[in-house]
N, C-alpha and C positions, 0 to 999 in steps of 0.2 A: 277533385279540385281542392277540397279541404286538406287532403293529405299533402298536396304540393305546397299549399300556403303554409301549413304547419311546418313542413320540412324546411322551407325557406326561412321562416321565422326562427326556428331552432338554430339553423346555420348562422344567421345574422347575429343571434345572441352569443353563440360560441365564439365567433370572430371578434365581437366586441369585448368578450371576457379575456381572450388570450392576447389580444393586441397590446395592452399596457404591459403585460409581463414580458412580451417579446421586445418591447421598445426599450427596456432597461439596458444600459451599457453592459457589455460582457467583459469587463475588466478583470484583473487578477482576483480581486476579492468578491466580485459578483458572479464569478463563474460557477456553474452548477457543480463543478468538481472541487471547488475551494474547500478548504479544511472545515469539516463539520465535526462535532463531538464524536459521532459514530466512527468516522474515518480516522480521526486522530486516535481514538481508543484502539481501533483495529490494527493500525500500523504500529503503535506502541506495543501492543500484545505480540505482534509478529516478531518485532525486534527483541523484546524480552524473552520470547519463546526460544530464540536462537541460543541465548545464554543457558537457559534450562536444558535444552537438548544437548548442547556441548557438554555441560556438567554431567548429565545423565549418561552420555556415551563414555565419558572418561571414568565415571564411577563403575560402570559395568565392564570396563577394560576392553571396550570394542575399539577405542582409539587410544593412542599413546599420549602421555603428557605433552610431548612435543607437538603432536598433531592438534591437541586441544588448544595449546598456546597460539598456534597460527590461526586457528578458526576463531578464537576469542579476539585476536587482533583484527580480523576481518569484520567481526560483529561490532567491535568498538568503532570502526570506521563508519559503519552503517548508522550507528547511534549518533555519531558526531554530525554526519550529513543530515540526519533527521532534525537534529537540533538547529542546524544552520538554516535548513529549509523552513522549519516551523516558525522561526522568528517573524517572517513576513507573511506567513500563511502559505499553505501548500496549494500549488496549482496542479492541473492534470498531469503535466509532464513530470513534475517532481514526485507525485504519487506513483506514477509508473516506474520512475527511476528507483525509488526506494523499494518498491515491491520486487523489481527485477534483482536488485542487490540482495534482498532477503532470500529470494529464491535461489540465487547463486550460492550463498553461504550454505543453505540447506542442501543443495545438490553436492557441494564439496564435502559436507559432513557425511552424506550417504556414500560417497566414493571412498572417503577415508575409513569408514566402518568396514567396507568390503575388501580393502586391499591387504589388510593384515601384515603390513610391512613395518609399521611403527614409525614411518617417516612421512613427512609432509609431501604432498603432491603425487 
């Protein structure tokens, strides 16, 4: 009987603790996925990493200057999109969109390294 009472008391306490947090509105800036310093830093690092990876591949001559120019143009578009999104705070969809675009440029860089034709695409 004591275990049942203790379990009920713990459950009631937990419900009381979590209810106020759950009652907060889930607007754009209160969303759990909203821009936090850690997410902001990670996304910026990923975008800046694109520039470094492109420069490194060009320096090693695994991609041509023409291929590097096209990839840099794609990376700049991602940077501009990040700047536009970050002005109002990033929401979950914007984070996903940015990460998808970063991954797309990385994939294109991998493909350009392997094709050895010196041309874009």
